[in-house]
Backbone bond lengths (Angstrom), bond angles and torsions (degrees), N, CA, C in turn:
res aa  C-N    CA-C-N  psi(-1)  N-CA   C-N-CA  omega(-1)  CA-C   N-CA-C  phi
1 M - - - 1.539 - - 1.509 104.31 -
2 T 1.368 114.45 138.50 1.431 124.96 -179.30 1.485 109.57 -113.48
3 R 1.321 116.93 146.66 1.469 120.54 -176.41 1.588 107.04 -118.57
4 I 1.304 113.71 136.32 1.472 121.00 171.92 1.541 105.54 -117.56
5 V 1.355 112.05 123.01 1.495 119.62 178.15 1.534 105.38 -105.95
6 I 1.312 116.03 129.23 1.475 121.75 172.53 1.526 104.47 -106.09
7 Q 1.354 114.14 96.68 1.410 122.86 -166.23 1.634 110.86 -62.70
8 N 1.227 121.91 -41.02 1.458 119.48 -176.12 1.504 112.07 -93.76
9 L 1.368 118.83 7.58 1.467 121.39 165.69 1.561 111.59 -107.23
10 G 1.362 113.12 -9.57 1.463 116.92 -178.67 1.538 111.82 69.96
11 K 1.268 116.37 26.80 1.496 119.67 -175.13 1.554 109.35 -116.75
12 S 1.294 113.04 149.33 1.452 121.26 -179.66 1.564 106.63 -141.17
13 I 1.343 116.14 128.80 1.416 118.05 -176.37 1.547 107.59 -129.55
14 E 1.354 115.75 149.89 1.389 123.16 176.68 1.563 109.61 -99.18
15 V 1.312 115.78 136.09 1.486 123.58 -179.97 1.486 109.80 -114.16
16 N 1.290 117.98 128.21 1.497 123.48 172.19 1.547 106.81 -91.65
17 G 1.234 118.26 131.77 1.423 123.73 175.95 1.521 113.40 85.37
18 F 1.243 117.49 175.52 1.479 118.01 -176.62 1.574 109.88 -126.11
19 S 1.280 119.69 35.35 1.538 118.82 -179.50 1.535 110.88 -126.22
20 K 1.324 119.62 18.22 1.426 122.10 177.39 1.484 111.33 -100.55
21 T 1.339 113.73 145.25 1.506 117.50 169.54 1.506 108.45 -81.57
22 I 1.332 111.86 164.28 1.470 115.03 171.76 1.500 112.73 -55.40
23 L 1.268 118.07 -47.40 1.467 123.29 -179.32 1.580 111.39 -55.11
24 K 1.294 116.39 -51.33 1.439 122.39 178.95 1.567 111.44 -57.07
25 A 1.289 114.58 -49.09 1.462 121.25 -176.94 1.547 110.94 -62.10
26 V 1.354 118.23 -44.47 1.430 118.39 178.97 1.478 113.45 -70.00
27 Q 1.327 117.83 -36.18 1.503 120.10 178.01 1.503 109.96 -64.75
28 E 1.334 117.89 -40.81 1.501 119.65 178.60 1.523 110.49 -59.68
29 E 1.320 118.46 -26.65 1.463 118.88 178.55 1.495 111.81 -92.18
30 G 1.330 119.05 6.53 1.441 124.12 175.84 1.449 115.63 77.82
31 I 1.350 115.30 24.96 1.498 121.09 177.78 1.488 108.55 -101.74
32 D 1.327 116.54 126.61 1.425 121.97 -176.42 1.554 108.38 -78.39
33 W 1.342 115.16 139.47 1.476 121.78 178.88 1.516 105.75 -143.43
34 M 1.291 118.17 128.13 1.519 121.39 179.64 1.519 110.65 -54.98
35 H 1.321 114.19 136.96 1.489 122.34 175.84 1.530 109.61 -163.62
36 A 1.307 114.93 86.34 1.450 118.96 -171.03 1.594 113.28 -68.20
37 C 1.321 118.02 -29.28 1.440 121.79 -178.98 1.501 115.06 -89.02
38 G 1.296 116.51 5.47 1.432 122.59 -177.64 1.557 113.05 77.04
39 G 1.189 119.24 24.22 1.522 124.77 177.23 1.486 113.07 75.89
40 K 1.277 118.88 34.78 1.465 123.21 -178.15 1.559 113.86 -103.13
41 G 1.329 117.71 -0.83 1.451 116.09 177.76 1.541 112.52 85.51
42 R 1.335 117.63 11.24 1.486 122.86 -173.61 1.526 114.75 -95.71
43 C 1.357 116.54 -2.76 1.390 120.01 -179.98 1.560 105.98 -145.16
44 T 1.348 115.95 -168.26 1.466 117.84 177.57 1.574 111.47 -127.96
45 T 1.260 116.16 19.12 1.526 118.76 -178.79 1.463 114.65 -68.84
46 C 1.352 117.79 -18.57 1.463 120.22 -176.05 1.543 110.08 -94.63
47 K 1.343 117.28 15.16 1.441 118.13 -177.69 1.494 117.93 -50.43
48 A 1.262 117.33 141.80 1.467 126.04 175.48 1.483 110.84 -125.60
49 I 1.322 117.74 136.68 1.497 120.02 173.30 1.482 106.27 -93.31
50 V 1.292 119.61 121.58 1.432 125.16 -179.43 1.516 106.80 -86.57
51 L 1.360 118.37 116.66 1.436 126.40 176.69 1.453 115.42 -90.26
52 E 1.335 114.71 -40.40 1.464 121.62 178.76 1.510 110.39 -146.56
53 G 1.345 117.21 144.54 1.490 120.36 173.53 1.459 113.40 88.38
54 E 1.333 119.73 22.59 1.486 121.47 -178.23 1.536 108.78 -58.94
55 A 1.302 121.75 -30.05 1.466 127.53 178.05 1.516 112.25 -67.78
56 N 1.392 114.90 -16.01 1.511 121.79 -179.93 1.440 110.91 -95.32
57 L 1.329 119.45 23.62 1.509 126.04 173.78 1.481 108.23 -121.83
58 E 1.311 115.70 141.65 1.498 118.27 175.06 1.529 109.58 -58.17
59 P 1.293 118.55 156.63 1.506 121.82 -178.07 1.524 110.56 -56.97
60 L 1.308 112.56 158.87 1.480 120.36 176.62 1.544 111.40 -51.95
61 T 1.330 112.57 138.90 1.466 117.80 176.35 1.484 110.83 -86.99
62 A 1.339 116.74 169.96 1.456 120.97 177.67 1.425 114.69 -53.39
63 A 1.369 116.68 -40.00 1.518 121.49 -179.28 1.524 108.12 -66.86
64 E 1.312 120.12 -41.23 1.421 122.31 179.81 1.511 112.18 -68.19
65 L 1.288 119.94 -39.35 1.409 123.22 177.53 1.540 110.15 -65.25
66 R 1.328 120.33 -36.32 1.487 127.94 176.49 1.546 106.46 -62.05
67 Y 1.322 115.61 -47.80 1.524 116.63 -176.95 1.526 110.70 -71.01
68 Q 1.308 118.54 -30.30 1.490 120.44 177.27 1.535 106.67 -67.34
69 K 1.331 119.20 -43.44 1.383 121.14 -176.93 1.548 112.09 -66.07
70 Q 1.283 118.04 -25.60 1.445 126.40 178.70 1.527 110.70 -87.52
71 G 1.337 119.04 -8.19 1.470 123.53 177.25 1.503 109.70 83.41
72 L 1.276 121.85 16.75 1.455 126.64 -177.61 1.571 112.34 -98.36
73 L 1.312 115.61 -9.13 1.483 123.14 177.01 1.467 107.42 -137.53
74 R 1.397 115.10 112.70 1.433 118.84 -176.63 1.499 112.43 -91.51
75 A 1.319 118.15 172.54 1.550 119.25 177.18 1.489 108.84 -59.23
76 G 1.301 114.64 139.95 1.490 120.39 -176.73 1.491 114.62 83.85
77 E 1.268 118.46 -3.14 1.504 121.69 176.17 1.554 107.92 -107.10
78 R 1.351 111.47 145.37 1.445 119.93 175.06 1.484 108.85 -138.99
79 L 1.370 113.69 155.08 1.436 116.50 168.93 1.495 111.03 -82.53
80 A 1.373 116.08 125.36 1.459 122.40 -174.44 1.498 109.19 -60.76
81 C 1.303 119.34 -29.20 1.495 125.24 179.54 1.499 113.74 -75.57
82 Q 1.291 116.79 -18.81 1.478 122.55 -175.74 1.528 111.54 -108.99
83 A 1.298 120.86 -29.47 1.483 124.66 -173.78 1.518 110.56 -77.88
84 V 1.320 113.54 106.97 1.485 122.62 179.94 1.530 107.28 -87.13
85 V 1.319 116.42 127.97 1.456 123.59 -172.47 1.571 109.37 -88.39
86 T 1.334 113.09 127.01 1.520 116.62 178.59 1.573 110.77 -121.30
87 G 1.320 114.52 5.35 1.469 118.48 176.92 1.531 106.29 -174.39
88 D 1.354 115.15 -175.98 1.472 120.28 -175.78 1.541 109.06 -62.87
89 V 1.377 115.30 141.58 1.421 121.29 178.83 1.568 110.70 -148.20
90 T 1.285 115.07 144.43 1.476 120.01 175.94 1.484 107.41 -117.97
91 V 1.381 114.58 126.01 1.425 119.44 178.75 1.561 110.88 -128.39
92 R 1.338 112.32 174.33 1.420 117.69 174.43 1.506 107.80 -143.58
93 V 1.297 116.20 152.11 1.463 123.44 179.72 1.543 105.95 -83.75
94 P 1.380 117.72 125.91 1.492 116.69 179.40 1.476 108.44 -74.83
95 E 1.353 116.28 159.68 1.453 124.78 -175.15 1.512 110.99 -51.51
96 E 1.291 116.42 -44.91 1.506 120.32 -174.81 1.522 114.32 -69.48
97 S 1.337 116.36 -12.80 1.436 120.38 178.49 1.510 117.95 -107.73
98 K 1.288 113.84 4.01 1.463 118.86 -179.50 1.524 112.20 -68.50
99 L 1.296 115.84 141.60 1.477 122.46 179.95 1.533 105.69 -97.22
100 P 1.399 114.12 137.39 1.447 117.07 -175.72 1.533 118.92 -66.41
101 H 1.346 116.47 -18.43 1.447 119.59 179.98 1.553 116.09 -90.26
102 L 1.374 114.92 -1.21 1.439 118.54 179.26 1.520 109.51 -104.53
103 L 1.325 115.26 152.43 1.439 119.86 -178.50 1.587 105.68 -102.54
104 Y 1.298 113.52 116.17 1.473 119.89 179.26 1.558 110.41 -101.55
105 M 1.295 115.02 146.09 1.484 121.02 -179.95 1.515 111.73 -101.90
106 D 1.357 116.07 84.75 1.503 121.66 179.17 1.456 111.29 -110.96
């Protein structure tokens, strides 16, 4: 069992298996996460800042590498729709991706 902690939402979820993205895992738990393109890796609105466990995510995808090259995805940031979880990870929602109806702990 793998754990995803969303630090600034004060949420922690358990993930069975190792083939889910951060976005899919949080959505299955009923947690809202911004994703304008529907989780297809075509934008950067689902960005997550990885605080711990970056090695527990599959390598960057082609979409993430493209956004890094364009300067839209910095070191320590991943697209929640692309980052497949392979072990425990702690993330936070960046300021620009926060949803107005959720209470963040910053």
